C-alpha positions in Angstrom: -42.8 -39.3 -57.8 -44.4 -36.0 -58.7 -45.3 -36.0 -62.2 -43.7 -32.3 -62.6 -40.5 -33.5 -61.0 -40.2 -36.6 -63.3 -36.6 -36.5 -65.1 -37.9 -37.8 -68.5 -39.9 -35.6 -70.7 -41.4 -37.5 -73.4 -42.4 -34.9 -75.9 -44.8 -36.5 -78.8 -47.5 -36.0 -81.2 -48.4 -36.1 -84.8 -45.6 -35.6 -87.5 -45.4 -31.9 -88.3 -47.0 -30.3 -85.4 -43.8 -28.5 -84.1 -42.6 -31.4 -81.7 -38.9 -31.0 -82.1 -39.2 -27.1 -81.9 -41.0 -27.7 -78.7 -38.7 -30.1 -77.4 -35.8 -27.8 -78.3 -37.3 -24.9 -76.8 -38.4 -26.9 -73.4 -34.6 -28.2 -73.2 -33.3 -24.7 -73.8 -35.4 -23.2 -71.1 -34.5 -25.8 -68.4 -30.8 -25.6 -69.3 -31.2 -21.6 -68.7 -32.3 -22.4 -65.3 -29.3 -24.0 -64.3 -30.7 -27.8 -64.9 -28.0 -29.9 -66.5 -30.1 -31.2 -69.4 -30.1 -33.5 -72.2 -32.1 -33.3 -75.8 -32.4 -36.5 -77.5 -34.4 -37.5 -80.6 -35.1 -40.9 -81.7 -37.1 -39.5 -84.9 -35.5 -41.1 -88.2 -35.3 -37.6 -89.7 -33.8 -35.4 -87.0 -34.0 -31.6 -87.1 -32.0 -31.0 -84.1 -28.9 -29.5 -85.8 -31.3 -27.4 -88.0 -33.2 -25.9 -85.1 -30.1 -25.2 -83.2 -28.1 -24.2 -86.0 -25.1 -26.4 -85.3 -24.0 -29.8 -86.3 -25.0 -32.3 -83.7 -25.5 -35.8 -85.2 -24.8 -39.2 -83.5 -22.6 -38.1 -80.8 -23.6 -36.2 -77.6 -22.7 -32.5 -78.3 -22.8 -29.4 -76.3 -25.3 -27.0 -77.5 -25.1 -24.5 -74.6 -24.7 -24.2 -70.9 -25.8 -27.1 -69.2 -27.4 -28.5 -72.5 -26.4 -31.4 -74.6 -28.2 -32.4 -77.7 -28.2 -36.2 -79.4 -29.6 -37.4 -82.4 -29.2 -41.0 -81.8 -29.0 -43.2 -85.3 -30.3 -46.6 -86.3 -26.3 -47.4 -86.4 -25.7 -46.2 -82.7 -28.7 -48.3 -81.4 -27.4 -51.3 -83.3 -24.1 -50.6 -81.5 -25.5 -50.3 -77.9 -27.4 -53.5 -79.0 -24.4 -55.4 -79.8 -22.5 -54.1 -76.6 -25.5 -55.0 -74.1 -27.1 -58.3 -75.7 -24.2 -59.6 -78.6 -22.8 -62.1 -75.8 -26.4 -63.4 -75.0 -26.9 -63.9 -78.8 -24.1 -65.6 -79.4 -24.6 -68.0 -76.2 -27.9 -68.9 -77.6 -26.6 -69.4 -81.5 -23.8 -71.6 -80.1 -26.4 -74.1 -79.1 -27.3 -74.2 -82.8 -24.4 -73.7 -85.0 -20.9 -73.2 -84.6 -20.4 -69.7 -84.3 -16.8 -69.8 -83.9 -16.3 -71.4 -87.3 -17.9 -68.1 -88.8 -15.5 -65.4 -89.6 -15.9 -62.1 -87.8 -17.5 -60.3 -90.8 -20.2 -62.9 -90.8 -20.6 -62.9 -87.2 -21.1 -59.6 -87.1 -23.5 -59.7 -90.1 -25.5 -62.3 -88.2 -25.6 -60.3 -84.8 -26.9 -57.5 -87.1 -29.9 -59.3 -88.9 -31.0 -60.6 -85.4 -30.8 -57.1 -83.8 -32.4 -55.6 -86.8 -35.8 -57.0 -85.5 -38.2 -53.9 -84.6 -38.8 -55.0 -81.2 -35.4 -55.8 -80.3 -34.6 -52.3 -81.8 -37.2 -50.7 -79.8 -36.6 -52.1 -76.7 -32.6 -51.0 -77.2 -33.9 -47.5 -77.8 -35.5 -47.5 -74.1 -32.5 -49.0 -72.6 -30.4 -46.4 -74.1 -32.7 -43.9 -72.6 -32.7 -45.3 -69.4 -28.6 -45.3 -69.3 -28.7 -41.6 -70.0 -31.1 -40.9 -67.3 -29.4 -43.3 -65.0 -25.8 -42.9 -65.4 -25.0 -39.6 -67.2 -25.4 -37.1 -64.2 -28.5 -35.2 -66.3 -31.3 -33.5 -64.2 -33.7 -33.8 -67.1 -33.9 -35.7 -70.1 -36.1 -33.9 -73.2 -37.0 -37.0 -75.6 -38.3 -35.6 -79.0 -39.8 -39.2 -79.9 -40.8 -40.1 -83.3 -44.2 -39.3 -84.4 -47.2 -40.6 -82.4 -47.9 -44.2 -84.3 -44.0 -45.1 -83.8 -43.8 -44.0 -80.1 -46.8 -45.6 -79.1 -45.5 -48.8 -80.6 -42.2 -48.3 -78.8 -43.9 -48.0 -75.7 -45.6 -51.4 -76.5 -42.3 -53.2 -76.9 -41.3 -54.3 -73.5 -44.6 -56.4 -73.3 -44.1 -57.8 -76.9 -40.5 -58.9 -76.1 -41.7 -60.5 -72.8 -44.2 -62.5 -74.8 -41.8 -63.4 -77.6 -39.2 -64.4 -75.1 -41.9 -66.8 -73.2 -42.8 -68.3 -76.8 -39.2 -68.8 -77.4 -38.2 -70.4 -74.0 -41.0 -73.1 -74.8 -39.8 -73.7 -78.5 -35.9 -74.0 -77.2 -36.6 -76.1 -74.5 -35.5 -79.4 -75.8 -32.5 -77.7 -77.9 -31.7 -76.1 -74.5 -31.0 -79.6 -72.6 -29.1 -81.1 -75.3 -27.2 -77.6 -75.6 -26.3 -77.8 -72.2 -24.8 -81.2 -72.5 -22.9 -80.4 -75.4 -21.5 -76.9 -74.9 -21.6 -76.5 -71.2 -22.6 -72.7 -71.7 -25.4 -70.7 -70.0 -29.1 -72.4 -70.8 -31.0 -70.5 -73.2 -33.6 -70.5 -70.4 -31.1 -68.4 -68.0 -30.8 -65.9 -70.7 -34.2 -65.5 -71.7 -34.8 -65.0 -67.9 -32.2 -62.6 -67.8 -34.0 -60.9 -70.8 -37.2 -60.9 -69.3 -35.9 -59.2 -66.2 -34.1 -56.6 -68.2 -37.2 -55.9 -69.9 -39.4 -55.4 -66.8 -36.6 -52.9 -65.4 -37.3 -51.0 -69.0 -40.7 -50.9 -68.7 -40.7 -50.0 -65.0 -38.1 -47.3 -65.7 -40.5 -45.7 -68.3 -43.6 -45.8 -66.2 -41.8 -44.5 -62.9 -39.6 -41.9 -64.3 -41.4 -40.4 -67.4 -44.0 -38.0 -67.9 -45.6 -37.2 -71.4 -46.1 -33.9 -73.0 -48.2 -33.8 -76.2 -47.8 -31.4 -79.0 -50.7 -30.4 -80.9 -52.0 -28.1 -83.3 -55.6 -26.4 -83.4 -56.7 -28.5 -86.6 -59.3 -31.1 -86.8 -56.9 -34.1 -87.6 -54.3 -33.1 -84.9 -57.1 -32.9 -82.3 -58.5 -36.4 -83.3 -54.9 -37.7 -83.1 -54.4 -36.1 -79.6 -57.6 -37.4 -78.4 -56.3 -40.9 -79.6 -53.0 -40.4 -77.9 -54.4 -39.5 -74.5 -56.7 -42.2 -74.6 -53.7 -44.8 -75.4 -51.2 -43.4 -72.9 -54.5 -43.7 -70.3 -54.5 -47.3 -71.3 -50.6 -47.7 -70.7 -51.0 -46.1 -67.3 -48.5 -43.6 -68.5 -48.7 -40.0 -67.0 -49.6 -37.1 -69.2 -48.4 -33.8 -67.7 -49.9 -31.5 -70.3 -50.6 -30.3 -73.8 -48.8 -27.8 -76.0 -50.9 -26.2 -78.5 -48.6 -24.9 -81.2 -49.1 -22.1 -83.8 -51.9 -20.2 -82.2 -52.8 -16.9 -83.8 -53.0 -14.5 -80.9 -52.9 -11.3 -82.9 -55.0 -11.0 -86.3 -54.0 -8.4 -88.3 -55.5 -9.6 -91.5 -58.9 -11.1 -92.7 -56.9 -14.2 -93.2 -55.5 -14.3 -89.8 -58.9 -13.6 -88.4 -60.5 -16.2 -90.1 -57.9 -18.6 -89.1 -58.1 -17.5 -85.1 -62.2 -17.9 -85.6 -61.5 -21.7 -86.7 -58.9 -22.3 -84.1 -61.0 -21.0 -81.2 -63.3 -24.2 -81.2 -60.4 -26.6 -81.7 -58.5 -24.7 -78.5 -61.5 -25.0 -76.3 -61.8 -28.7 -77.5 -58.1 -29.5 -76.5 -58.6 -27.9 -73.2 -61.4 -29.9 -72.4 -59.8 -33.0 -73.2 -56.7 -32.0 -71.0 -59.2 -32.1 -68.2 -57.0 -31.1 -64.9 -53.3 -31.1 -67.0 -51.3 -28.2 -67.6 -51.9 -26.5 -71.0 -49.3 -24.3 -73.0 -50.1 -22.2 -75.9 -47.1 -20.8 -78.3 -48.1 -18.0 -80.8 -48.2 -18.8 -84.7 -44.8 -17.6 -85.7 -44.4 -16.2 -89.4 -40.6 -17.0 -89.2 -38.8 -20.0 -88.2 -37.9 -20.5 -84.7 -34.0 -21.1 -84.6 -31.1 -20.5 -82.8 -30.6 -21.3 -78.7 -31.8 -18.0 -77.4 -34.8 -18.0 -79.8 -35.8 -21.3 -78.7 -35.0 -20.2 -74.9 -37.7 -17.5 -75.1 -40.1 -19.8 -76.2 -39.2 -22.6 -74.0 -39.7 -20.0 -71.1 -43.3 -19.8 -71.8 -43.9 -23.4 -72.3 -41.9 -24.4 -68.8 -44.1 -21.6 -67.0 -47.1 -22.9 -68.7 -46.4 -26.5 -67.9 -45.1 -26.0 -64.6 -42.1 -27.8 -65.2 
């Protein structure tokens, strides 16, 4: 699939670079073009409600024509996990303990405890994104990802899950044989084989339908982080669509802004070189907060044009 037409846009970067504003702006501009768009954030300190100036929260919420937004919470991820994988864990636990003897509250607490493992939680998050893309009728999903380090860990989760499942299959092999004789339930090996297939599907989905947009600032530390992200994403063989250089001084009408503009010049050149043949869009420094759908759409039109989305 051509990179510019991939339906899932992962917008990421170092914390504080303007990632959420850039995501909201791109989503608003795509929706204004008539494309049904979902803007979703998995950042644990979401601010979509702030920039759109309306309550969004933990439910898909309409924020304009063709545009929905969703600040997905840990509770929603856990609910999805219980629905998607809870039965499998009950079957596994039935080989080891009498699950039916537990009261309902204890059963839920046990499932929540198991499902809170970081690898399972992050894998579930990817599964939520996949469902939104495949089953909800959106032409584009703009994913405001967590800060860079967390996002790169998330992308590694399918591989970690597969390794963990392989190890677990060996550990439970003996119990599995006994369990089948005693309970007649699905074998642990069969359940883990299903999980491996799901993990492979999620990994394939991310690689086949998504592309990454890195948000940066023309500052030394942010430039270094961007370089690391490009290297890591290249190692994962995930396509990088382009870079957004945010908070660029375009008009300097004071000595301090002139000095800042001079400092930014070298970093902008470095980022452009780093981008190689990829698209680069620049957002001017704003002395006022960027809020509201119309203001976001204005910025987004510039980004969509610059990134050829």
